[in-house]
C-alpha positions in Angstrom: -38.9 -79.3 37.8 -36.4 -77.7 40.1 -35.9 -74.1 39.2 -33.1 -73.5 41.7 -30.5 -74.2 39.0 -32.1 -71.7 36.5 -30.3 -68.5 35.8 -31.8 -65.5 37.5 -32.5 -62.1 35.9 -29.3 -60.1 36.1 -29.5 -57.7 39.0 -28.3 -54.8 36.8 -31.4 -55.2 34.5 -33.8 -55.6 37.4 -32.4 -52.5 39.3 -32.3 -50.4 36.1 -35.9 -51.3 35.3 -37.0 -50.6 38.9 -35.2 -47.3 39.0 -36.6 -46.2 35.7 -40.1 -47.1 36.7 -39.7 -45.3 40.0 -38.3 -42.2 38.3 -41.2 -42.3 35.9 -43.6 -42.5 38.8 -42.1 -39.4 40.4 -42.3 -37.7 37.0 -46.0 -38.6 36.7 -46.7 -37.3 40.2 -45.2 -34.0 39.1 -47.5 -34.2 36.1 -50.5 -34.7 38.4 -49.5 -31.6 40.4 -49.0 -29.4 37.3 -52.2 -30.4 35.6 -54.1 -30.2 38.9 -52.9 -26.6 39.5 -53.8 -25.8 35.9 -57.4 -27.0 36.5 -57.6 -25.3 39.9 -56.7 -22.0 38.2 -59.3 -22.4 35.6 -56.8 -22.7 32.8 -57.6 -26.2 32.0 -59.8 -27.9 29.5 -61.1 -31.4 28.8 -57.7 -32.5 27.6 -56.0 -31.2 30.8 -58.5 -33.3 32.8 -57.7 -36.4 30.8 -54.0 -35.7 31.2 -54.4 -35.4 35.0 -56.2 -38.8 35.1 -53.6 -40.5 32.9 -50.7 -39.0 34.9 -52.3 -40.5 38.0 -52.6 -43.9 36.3 -49.0 -43.8 35.2 -47.8 -42.8 38.6 -49.5 -45.7 40.3 -48.7 -48.3 37.7 -45.0 -47.5 37.4 -44.7 -47.5 41.2 -46.2 -51.0 41.3 -43.9 -52.0 38.4 -40.9 -50.8 40.2 -41.8 -52.9 43.2 -42.6 -55.8 40.9 -39.2 -55.6 39.3 -37.6 -56.3 42.7 -39.8 -59.5 43.2 -38.5 -63.0 43.3 -40.4 -64.4 40.2 -38.2 -64.4 37.2 -41.0 -64.2 34.7 -42.6 -61.3 36.5 -39.7 -58.9 35.8 -40.3 -58.9 32.1 -44.1 -58.6 32.6 -43.6 -55.6 35.0 -41.5 -53.8 32.4 -43.9 -54.6 29.6 -46.9 -53.3 31.6 -45.0 -50.2 32.5 -43.9 -49.5 29.0 -47.4 -50.0 27.6 -49.0 -47.8 30.3 -46.5 -45.0 29.8 -46.9 -45.1 26.0 -50.7 -45.1 26.0 -51.2 -42.9 29.0 -48.9 -40.2 27.6 -50.2 -40.1 24.0 -53.9 -40.6 24.5 -54.7 -37.4 26.5 -52.4 -35.3 24.3 -53.3 -37.1 21.0 -54.8 -33.9 19.3 -51.8 -31.8 20.3 -49.3 -34.4 19.3 -51.1 -35.1 16.0 -51.1 -31.4 15.3 -47.4 -31.3 16.0 -46.6 -34.2 13.7 -48.8 -32.8 10.9 -47.4 -29.3 11.1 -49.8 -27.7 13.6 -53.6 -27.5 14.1 -53.9 -24.2 15.9 -54.2 -25.9 19.3 -52.1 -24.6 22.2 -49.4 -27.1 22.9 -48.7 -25.6 26.4 -50.1 -26.5 29.8 -48.8 -24.4 32.7 -45.9 -23.3 30.5 -44.9 -26.9 29.6 -44.9 -28.0 26.0 -47.2 -31.1 25.9 -45.5 -32.3 22.7 -42.1 -32.5 24.3 -43.6 -34.1 27.4 -45.5 -36.8 25.4 -42.6 -37.6 23.1 -40.1 -37.8 26.0 -42.5 -40.3 27.6 -42.6 -42.3 24.4 -38.8 -42.5 24.5 -39.1 -43.6 28.2 -41.5 -46.4 27.2 -39.2 -47.6 24.4 -36.3 -47.9 26.9 -38.5 -49.9 29.2 -39.5 -52.1 26.3 -35.9 -52.7 25.4 -35.1 -53.6 29.0 -38.1 -56.0 28.9 -36.6 -57.7 25.9 -33.2 -58.0 27.5 -34.7 -59.5 30.6 -36.5 -62.2 28.6 -33.4 -62.9 26.6 -31.3 -63.2 29.7 -33.4 -66.0 31.1 -31.9 -68.4 28.6 -29.4 -66.5 26.6 -27.9 -69.4 24.5 -31.1 -70.5 22.9 -32.7 -67.0 22.8 -29.7 -65.3 21.1 -29.4 -68.1 18.6 -33.1 -67.8 17.6 -32.9 -64.0 17.6 -30.0 -64.0 15.2 -31.6 -66.6 13.0 -34.8 -64.6 12.9 -33.0 -61.4 12.1 -31.1 -63.1 9.2 -34.2 -64.6 7.8 -36.2 -61.4 8.1 -33.4 -59.3 6.6 -34.6 -59.9 3.0 -38.1 -58.8 3.9 -36.7 -55.5 5.3 -34.7 -55.2 2.1 -37.8 -55.7 -0.1 -39.7 -53.1 1.9 -36.8 -50.6 1.7 -36.5 -51.0 -2.0 -40.2 -50.1 -2.4 -39.5 -46.7 -0.9 -36.8 -46.0 -3.5 -38.4 -43.7 -6.1 -36.4 -45.2 -9.0 -37.6 -48.7 -8.1 -41.2 -47.6 -8.0 -40.9 -45.7 -11.3 -39.3 -48.8 -13.0 -42.1 -51.0 -11.7 -44.8 -48.6 -12.9 -43.4 -49.0 -16.4 -43.8 -52.8 -16.4 -46.6 -54.0 -18.7 -49.8 -54.8 -16.9 -49.9 -58.6 -17.8 -46.4 -58.9 -16.2 -46.9 -56.5 -13.3 -49.6 -58.6 -11.5 -47.7 -61.9 -11.4 -44.4 -60.2 -10.4 -46.2 -58.3 -7.6 -47.8 -61.5 -6.4 -44.5 -63.4 -6.4 -42.7 -60.6 -4.5 -45.5 -60.4 -2.0 -45.4 -64.2 -1.4 -41.6 -64.1 -0.9 -42.0 -61.1 1.4 -44.7 -62.9 3.4 -42.6 -66.1 3.8 -39.6 -64.2 5.1 -41.7 -62.2 7.5 -43.5 -65.3 8.8 -40.5 -67.5 9.2 -38.3 -64.7 10.6 -41.1 -63.5 12.9 -41.6 -67.0 14.2 -38.0 -67.3 15.2 -38.0 -63.8 16.8 -41.1 -64.7 18.8 -39.6 -68.1 19.9 -36.4 -66.2 21.0 -38.5 -64.6 23.7 -40.8 -67.6 24.4 -37.9 -70.0 25.3 -36.8 -67.7 28.1 -40.3 -67.5 29.6 -40.8 -71.3 29.2 -37.5 -71.9 30.9 -38.3 -69.5 33.8 -41.7 -71.3 34.2 -40.1 -74.7 34.2 -41.9 -76.0 31.1 -38.8 -77.7 29.6 -35.7 -79.4 30.8 -33.3 -76.5 30.0 -30.9 -78.4 27.8 -32.6 -80.7 25.3 -36.2 -80.0 26.0 -39.1 -79.5 23.6 -38.3 -75.8 23.2 -35.1 -76.3 21.3 -36.5 -79.3 19.3 -39.4 -77.3 18.0 -37.4 -74.1 17.4 
């Protein structure tokens, strides 16, 4: 089919993603320099070496993703942001996992500093960076076919809301205490029924949320007619 009439990814999203990827690449290059100097001075350890390697991977990958965001292919923009977000998330947490885990658990005695920089803050800031890129990725996909995508997204959110409510109730102490006082012959069927209802809402709501992103990619790839194609019929 002719894709010339298809909506393009908004320039603001593409440029924002490209700029954020480029800035992250520069940030990672700084990380390479810092960890490299630490190793050269003999202040490093195994974790610093791993951090150096992952910083180099992040620098190269995000630079490529920045260039990819400026490409002509509509479907590649979302993929570039997704790859960038995943690489940043994994590459920042994996080499600092022991330090970050210690930070989250109240400390393990490990030094959280490399060349005077707190690795915990560094890693958690990178996680925030990856979340922003992931959000941009979602917006790019939704922008490919906003009418169908937003409709499916809202439908999925509404259907999934009861599941979120059930999950939230379970974390209320009064609810758990009340349920613990239910007789055993009644507790099991009630728990099974609640679980089934929860699973149905999660499955149906999750299906609509996934379809909200799929229709945009299908539209960009020309796999349906854009108005009354199979995408809407099967949604």
